[in-house]
FITORKOL-330716 format. One line per field, with one value per residue: residue in three letters; residue number from 1; x, y, z of N, C-alpha, C, O in turn. Coordinates in pm, 1 decimal. Atoms other than C-alpha are relative to their C-alpha. Example, Ala and Ser with C-alpha at 12.3 -4.5 7.8 and 13.67 -1.06 7.14 Angstrom:
BEGIN
r c(ALA | SER);
k c(1 | 2);
n_u c(89.0 | -82.0);
n_v c(-119.0 | -119.0);
n_w c(0.0 | -6.0);
ca_u c(1230.0 | 1367.0);
ca_v c(-450.0 | -106.0);
ca_w c(780.0 | 714.0);
c_u c(90.0 | -77.0);
c_v c(120.0 | 109.0);
c_w c(0.0 | 73.0);
o_u c(193.6 | -26.1);
o_v c(118.1 | 219.8);
o_w c(66.5 | 89.9);
! end
This chain:
BEGIN
r c(MET | THR | TYR | GLN | GLY | HIS | VAL | GLU | ASN | GLY | THR | VAL | VAL | LEU | ASP | ASP | GLY | MET | ASN | LEU | PRO | ASN | GLY | VAL | ILE | VAL | THR | VAL | CYS | LEU | VAL | ASP | PHE | LEU | GLN | ASP | ASP | GLU | SER | ASP | ASP | GLU | SER | GLY | PRO | SER | LEU | TYR | GLU | ARG | LEU | ALA | PRO | ALA | ILE | GLY | THR | ALA | LYS | GLY | LEU | PRO | PRO | ASP | ALA | SER | ARG | ASN | VAL | ASP | HIS | TYR | LEU | TYR | GLY | ALA | PRO | LYS | ALA);
k c(1 | 2 | 3 | 4 | 5 | 6 | 7 | 8 | 9 | 10 | 11 | 12 | 13 | 14 | 15 | 16 | 17 | 18 | 19 | 20 | 21 | 22 | 23 | 24 | 25 | 26 | 27 | 28 | 29 | 30 | 31 | 32 | 33 | 34 | 35 | 36 | 37 | 38 | 39 | 40 | 41 | 42 | 43 | 44 | 45 | 46 | 47 | 48 | 49 | 50 | 51 | 52 | 53 | 54 | 55 | 56 | 57 | 58 | 59 | 60 | 61 | 62 | 63 | 64 | 65 | 66 | 67 | 68 | 69 | 70 | 71 | 72 | 73 | 74 | 75 | 76 | 77 | 78 | 79);
n_u c(31.3 | 105.5 | 13.1 | 147.0 | 29.9 | 148.0 | 29.9 | 36.6 | 11.7 | -40.8 | -124.5 | -36.9 | -86.1 | -41.8 | 15.8 | -135.0 | -110.1 | -95.5 | -26.2 | -72.3 | -69.3 | 75.5 | -48.5 | 24.0 | 118.6 | 95.1 | 127.0 | 88.0 | 83.8 | 88.8 | 14.2 | 143.6 | 68.1 | 165.8 | 71.0 | 66.9 | 157.4 | -11.1 | -33.9 | -72.8 | 72.0 | 40.5 | 77.5 | -37.2 | -23.6 | -100.0 | -127.6 | 19.2 | 84.4 | -117.2 | -94.6 | 64.7 | -71.3 | -107.6 | 19.5 | -19.2 | -68.1 | -149.3 | -16.0 | -145.2 | -57.4 | -7.0 | 135.0 | 0.8 | -41.1 | 46.6 | -46.4 | -139.1 | -16.0 | -130.5 | -112.6 | -16.2 | -53.7 | -115.7 | -104.1 | 33.0 | 49.4 | 119.3 | 81.3);
n_v c(-117.7 | 13.3 | -91.9 | 3.7 | 22.3 | 25.6 | 91.8 | -63.4 | 120.0 | 136.3 | -20.1 | -77.2 | -87.8 | -95.2 | -126.1 | -65.2 | 50.1 | 87.4 | 115.8 | 94.3 | 95.2 | 101.9 | 118.7 | -36.9 | 54.5 | -103.5 | 27.9 | -88.8 | -6.1 | -105.2 | -90.6 | -53.7 | 91.6 | -19.5 | -94.3 | -90.6 | 48.6 | 105.6 | -69.6 | 78.0 | -5.6 | 152.1 | 81.7 | 119.8 | 69.8 | -61.9 | 83.6 | 136.6 | 97.1 | 35.0 | 75.3 | 90.4 | 122.9 | 10.3 | -11.1 | 132.7 | 108.7 | 12.4 | 125.2 | 22.6 | -137.5 | -21.4 | -68.2 | -139.9 | -18.2 | -128.8 | -134.4 | -6.3 | 47.2 | -51.1 | 108.2 | 122.1 | -5.6 | -63.8 | 6.7 | -116.5 | 43.3 | 27.5 | -99.1);
n_w c(96.8 | 47.1 | 117.9 | 44.6 | 133.4 | 34.3 | 105.6 | 140.7 | 94.2 | -56.6 | -41.4 | -94.6 | 43.2 | -123.4 | -2.1 | 14.2 | 93.0 | -63.9 | 61.9 | -65.0 | 105.9 | 43.9 | -83.3 | -147.6 | -28.3 | -58.8 | -61.7 | 11.4 | -100.5 | 48.8 | -103.5 | 10.5 | 124.7 | 0.0 | 96.5 | -65.6 | -45.5 | -108.1 | -127.5 | -98.0 | -112.3 | -49.6 | 125.9 | 25.3 | -109.0 | -93.4 | -0.4 | -94.8 | 79.9 | 104.1 | -51.1 | -74.6 | 18.7 | -39.6 | -130.6 | -62.9 | 66.1 | -39.9 | -114.1 | -49.7 | -15.9 | -147.2 | -38.3 | 9.4 | 135.7 | 54.6 | -53.3 | 23.9 | 144.9 | 44.1 | -70.5 | 73.5 | 154.9 | 11.8 | -114.6 | -86.5 | -154.0 | -20.5 | -69.5);
ca_u c(916.6 | 588.0 | 488.7 | 147.3 | 3.5 | -315.0 | -433.2 | -449.0 | -579.0 | -521.4 | -160.2 | -34.1 | 133.0 | 346.8 | 283.0 | 581.7 | 748.7 | 889.6 | 1053.0 | 1137.9 | 1380.1 | 1231.6 | 1201.0 | 1148.8 | 876.4 | 594.8 | 295.8 | -19.4 | -243.6 | -570.1 | -639.5 | -970.1 | -1151.1 | -1516.9 | -1725.0 | -1887.9 | -2231.4 | -2106.6 | -2061.2 | -1845.7 | -2122.2 | -2318.0 | -2428.5 | -2211.3 | -2125.2 | -1953.9 | -1605.1 | -1723.5 | -1963.7 | -1663.0 | -1438.0 | -1676.7 | -1559.8 | -1238.8 | -1348.0 | -1204.6 | -1008.1 | -656.3 | -531.2 | -248.0 | -209.3 | -89.3 | -371.8 | -247.1 | -173.3 | -402.2 | -275.4 | 113.1 | 78.4 | 389.4 | 585.6 | 512.4 | 553.8 | 843.8 | 993.7 | 853.9 | 850.9 | 541.8 | 262.6);
ca_v c(-4038.4 | -3921.4 | -3774.8 | -3632.1 | -3728.7 | -3812.7 | -4066.1 | -3976.6 | -4247.7 | -4518.7 | -4411.8 | -4268.1 | -3947.4 | -3751.1 | -3399.8 | -3143.0 | -3323.2 | -3557.3 | -3854.7 | -4185.1 | -4439.8 | -4705.5 | -5028.8 | -4854.2 | -5024.0 | -4801.3 | -4817.5 | -4627.2 | -4504.7 | -4352.0 | -4030.6 | -3898.6 | -4180.6 | -4086.3 | -3931.5 | -3597.1 | -3761.4 | -4031.9 | -3954.9 | -4117.0 | -4167.8 | -4480.7 | -4603.3 | -4921.5 | -5168.7 | -5067.8 | -5165.5 | -5431.4 | -5582.2 | -5585.6 | -5754.7 | -5975.5 | -6293.8 | -6238.0 | -6202.3 | -6474.8 | -6648.6 | -6576.0 | -6881.4 | -6905.9 | -6512.5 | -6419.5 | -6278.9 | -5928.2 | -5907.1 | -5638.5 | -5404.7 | -5485.9 | -5534.2 | -5314.9 | -5543.3 | -5838.8 | -5708.6 | -5470.2 | -5542.7 | -5218.7 | -5227.0 | -5388.8 | -5143.0);
ca_w c(-2793.6 | -2873.3 | -3222.4 | -3345.3 | -3676.4 | -3857.7 | -4106.9 | -4484.9 | -4719.0 | -4473.5 | -4383.3 | -4073.1 | -4161.9 | -3884.8 | -3830.6 | -3867.9 | -4142.8 | -3900.1 | -4074.6 | -3886.3 | -4042.2 | -4243.2 | -4043.1 | -3711.9 | -3501.1 | -3388.1 | -3173.8 | -3273.2 | -3016.9 | -3097.7 | -2914.5 | -3051.7 | -3255.1 | -3149.8 | -3428.3 | -3348.3 | -3335.7 | -3102.6 | -2721.1 | -2463.4 | -2214.3 | -2067.0 | -2412.7 | -2398.6 | -2145.8 | -1820.1 | -1745.2 | -1484.3 | -1743.9 | -1997.3 | -1749.5 | -1572.6 | -1743.8 | -1596.9 | -1245.5 | -1012.9 | -1256.5 | -1123.9 | -902.3 | -666.9 | -601.6 | -237.9 | -26.9 | -35.0 | -411.6 | -482.7 | -218.8 | -297.0 | -683.8 | -738.6 | -475.8 | -680.6 | -1036.8 | -975.3 | -650.5 | -477.2 | -87.0 | 48.1 | 160.2);
c_u c(-142.4 | -22.7 | -163.0 | -8.9 | -130.1 | 9.9 | -42.6 | 11.3 | 56.0 | 134.3 | 15.1 | 118.0 | 27.0 | -8.3 | 144.6 | 103.8 | 90.6 | 8.3 | 73.2 | 55.5 | -75.5 | 39.6 | -31.9 | -132.8 | -54.8 | -122.7 | -93.9 | -99.9 | -114.2 | -49.0 | -148.3 | -54.3 | -151.4 | -24.3 | -61.4 | -141.1 | -2.1 | 28.5 | 56.5 | -88.5 | -36.7 | -62.5 | 56.8 | 9.0 | 96.0 | 147.2 | -19.5 | -57.2 | 103.6 | 99.7 | -46.7 | 44.2 | 138.5 | 24.8 | 0.6 | 66.8 | 155.6 | 4.5 | 125.8 | 63.2 | 15.5 | -129.0 | 27.5 | 80.6 | -57.9 | 70.0 | 164.9 | 28.9 | 135.7 | 121.5 | 24.2 | 15.0 | 136.5 | 84.0 | -11.9 | 5.9 | -138.7 | -75.5 | -15.3);
c_v c(-3.9 | 104.4 | -2.0 | -24.6 | -17.3 | -117.6 | 55.7 | -119.7 | -118.8 | -11.7 | 90.9 | 110.7 | 97.6 | 142.5 | 69.3 | -19.3 | -88.8 | -140.3 | -94.1 | -92.5 | -113.5 | -136.4 | 5.3 | -57.6 | 105.6 | -88.7 | 116.2 | -13.5 | 113.2 | 103.9 | 45.2 | -85.1 | 19.3 | 99.6 | 122.7 | -36.5 | -117.1 | 84.5 | -103.1 | -6.4 | -154.0 | -78.8 | -141.4 | -84.9 | 48.1 | -93.8 | -148.5 | -85.7 | -42.5 | -108.0 | -104.3 | -137.3 | -34.9 | -12.7 | -132.0 | -86.7 | -13.9 | -102.4 | 28.1 | 155.8 | 2.0 | 101.5 | 167.3 | 50.9 | 121.3 | 139.3 | 17.8 | -50.0 | 41.7 | -79.1 | -119.8 | -4.0 | 78.9 | 3.2 | 133.3 | -57.5 | -17.5 | 122.3 | -30.6);
c_w c(-47.1 | -114.5 | -26.1 | -139.6 | -19.6 | -118.9 | -130.8 | -75.0 | 72.6 | 52.5 | 102.9 | -65.7 | 114.1 | -36.0 | 1.7 | -75.4 | 70.0 | -86.3 | 104.2 | -111.0 | -37.2 | 91.5 | 140.9 | 57.7 | 81.5 | 50.7 | -22.9 | 104.4 | -5.2 | 109.0 | -0.9 | -105.2 | 22.4 | -111.5 | 73.2 | 48.6 | 95.9 | 168.7 | 81.6 | 127.2 | 47.4 | -99.0 | -1.4 | 147.4 | 115.2 | 3.5 | 89.5 | -77.8 | -105.2 | 58.5 | 85.5 | -24.7 | 67.2 | 142.1 | 86.9 | -57.7 | 30.3 | 120.7 | 52.4 | 39.1 | 176.1 | 29.7 | 5.3 | -139.5 | -55.6 | 61.0 | -23.9 | -136.6 | -44.7 | 59.5 | -105.3 | -161.5 | 4.3 | 98.4 | 109.8 | 154.9 | 20.6 | 81.1 | 153.3);
o_u c(-190.8 | 13.2 | -240.2 | 90.1 | -209.8 | 116.4 | -140.0 | 114.6 | 136.1 | 160.0 | -42.3 | 221.1 | -61.8 | 23.1 | 240.5 | 213.2 | 204.6 | -92.7 | 172.5 | 10.2 | -145.8 | 153.0 | -57.9 | -229.3 | 10.3 | -161.9 | -56.2 | -143.2 | -95.8 | -80.6 | -219.0 | -40.2 | -223.8 | 46.0 | -80.1 | -196.0 | -107.7 | 59.9 | 11.0 | -38.4 | 41.0 | -136.7 | -23.8 | -43.4 | 203.0 | 171.6 | 43.1 | -23.8 | 100.7 | 146.1 | 38.1 | 81.3 | 173.0 | 132.4 | -89.9 | 76.5 | 221.2 | -78.5 | 216.1 | 184.4 | -62.0 | -189.0 | -71.4 | 176.6 | 4.3 | 102.8 | 210.8 | 119.7 | 204.6 | 228.0 | 133.7 | 44.3 | 218.6 | 190.3 | 68.5 | -24.4 | -217.3 | -18.5 | -81.4);
o_v c(-107.0 | 221.4 | -96.3 | 3.7 | 2.7 | -149.8 | 130.9 | -186.1 | -194.4 | -119.6 | 199.1 | 74.9 | 164.9 | 178.3 | -2.8 | 36.3 | -107.4 | -200.6 | -54.7 | -105.8 | -165.2 | -167.6 | -93.1 | -50.0 | 171.5 | -200.4 | 227.1 | -122.1 | 233.8 | 62.3 | 49.6 | -48.9 | -33.4 | 198.1 | 108.7 | 6.8 | -161.4 | 202.7 | -216.6 | 43.1 | -248.7 | -173.1 | -221.6 | -40.7 | 98.0 | -203.2 | -252.8 | -203.2 | -159.5 | -197.1 | -171.1 | -202.8 | -152.3 | -51.2 | -215.4 | -196.3 | -112.1 | -106.3 | 75.5 | 169.1 | -59.0 | 177.2 | 240.1 | 127.9 | 196.4 | 242.4 | 131.6 | -131.1 | -36.3 | -100.8 | -152.4 | -101.6 | 35.5 | 64.7 | 149.9 | -172.7 | 59.0 | 184.5 | 44.5);
o_w c(-93.8 | -101.7 | -8.7 | -207.2 | 72.1 | -171.6 | -133.8 | -83.6 | 17.5 | 105.8 | 90.2 | -122.6 | 166.4 | -149.6 | 29.0 | -65.6 | 27.3 | -122.8 | 165.4 | -224.7 | 49.6 | 127.9 | 210.1 | -18.5 | 162.6 | 16.9 | 15.0 | 142.7 | 11.2 | 220.5 | 99.8 | -222.0 | -62.1 | -133.9 | 194.1 | 149.9 | 141.0 | 182.5 | 67.6 | 228.2 | 35.1 | -71.3 | -48.7 | 249.6 | 80.1 | -47.4 | 70.4 | -62.4 | -143.2 | -12.6 | 144.7 | 72.8 | 80.5 | 187.9 | 84.7 | -2.6 | -4.7 | 211.5 | -16.5 | 56.5 | 249.7 | -46.6 | 14.3 | -136.5 | -130.6 | 2.3 | -13.3 | -154.7 | -110.5 | 1.8 | -151.3 | -230.6 | -76.5 | 89.6 | 201.5 | 186.1 | -35.3 | 170.7 | 225.0);
! end
Protein backbone atom coordinates (compact mmCIF):
# COMPACT_ATOMS: atom_id res chain seq x y z
CA MET A 1 0.00 0.00 0.00
CA THR A 2 1.20 3.51 -0.72
CA TYR A 3 0.20 6.57 1.28
CA GLN A 4 1.02 10.22 0.65
CA GLY A 5 2.27 12.49 3.39
CA HIS A 6 4.61 15.28 4.35
CA VAL A 7 7.14 16.10 7.06
CA GLU A 8 6.01 18.47 9.78
CA ASN A 9 8.46 19.46 12.52
CA GLY A 10 10.57 16.38 11.78
CA THR A 11 7.64 13.96 11.89
CA VAL A 12 6.04 12.22 8.91
CA VAL A 13 2.34 13.11 8.78
CA LEU A 14 0.11 11.12 6.44
CA ASP A 15 -2.32 13.10 4.30
CA ASP A 16 -6.10 12.59 4.20
CA GLY A 17 -6.26 11.78 7.92
CA MET A 18 -4.85 8.29 7.36
CA ASN A 19 -3.91 6.64 10.65
CA LEU A 20 -1.78 3.52 10.85
CA PRO A 21 -1.68 1.32 13.94
CA ASN A 22 1.09 2.00 16.47
CA GLY A 23 4.11 -0.20 15.93
CA VAL A 24 3.49 -0.85 12.22
CA ILE A 25 6.76 -0.97 10.27
CA VAL A 26 6.98 1.51 7.40
CA THR A 27 9.49 2.55 4.76
CA VAL A 28 9.82 6.19 3.80
CA CYS A 29 10.80 6.92 0.19
CA LEU A 30 11.60 10.51 -0.71
CA VAL A 31 9.78 11.59 -3.87
CA ASP A 32 10.74 15.24 -4.27
CA PHE A 33 13.73 16.04 -2.10
CA LEU A 34 15.48 18.59 -4.31
CA GLN A 35 15.15 22.22 -3.38
CA ASP A 36 13.85 24.70 -5.98
CA ASP A 37 17.31 26.20 -6.47
CA GLU A 38 18.93 22.82 -7.08
CA SER A 39 18.69 20.89 -10.30
CA ASP A 40 18.92 17.20 -11.11
CA ASP A 41 21.47 17.62 -13.89
CA GLU A 42 25.08 16.67 -14.51
CA SER A 43 26.30 18.49 -11.39
CA GLY A 44 27.31 15.35 -9.47
CA PRO A 45 29.17 12.15 -10.26
CA SER A 46 27.65 9.88 -12.88
CA LEU A 47 26.18 6.51 -11.99
CA TYR A 48 29.29 4.89 -13.46
CA GLU A 49 31.53 7.03 -11.26
CA ARG A 50 29.51 6.20 -8.15
CA LEU A 51 29.52 2.46 -8.86
CA ALA A 52 33.11 2.21 -10.18
CA PRO A 53 34.49 0.73 -6.93
CA ALA A 54 32.11 -2.24 -7.28
CA ILE A 55 32.89 -2.99 -10.94
CA GLY A 56 34.48 -6.40 -11.34
CA THR A 57 34.21 -7.39 -7.68
CA ALA A 58 31.61 -10.18 -8.08
CA LYS A 59 33.33 -13.57 -8.25
CA GLY A 60 32.06 -16.99 -9.32
CA LEU A 61 29.09 -15.84 -11.39
CA PRO A 62 27.94 -17.89 -14.40
CA PRO A 63 29.05 -16.40 -17.75
CA ASP A 64 25.42 -15.59 -18.67
CA ALA A 65 24.53 -14.01 -15.31
CA SER A 66 23.80 -10.55 -16.70
CA ARG A 67 21.55 -11.91 -19.45
CA ASN A 68 19.72 -14.38 -17.19
CA VAL A 69 19.62 -12.47 -13.90
CA ASP A 70 15.91 -13.24 -13.44
CA HIS A 71 16.61 -16.96 -13.86
CA TYR A 72 19.35 -16.96 -11.22
CA LEU A 73 17.45 -14.73 -8.77
CA TYR A 74 13.85 -15.85 -9.24
CA GLY A 75 13.90 -19.07 -11.27
CA ALA A 76 12.46 -17.55 -14.45
CA PRO A 77 13.20 -19.41 -17.72
CA LYS A 78 16.59 -18.62 -19.24
CA ALA A 79 16.67 -16.18 -22.16
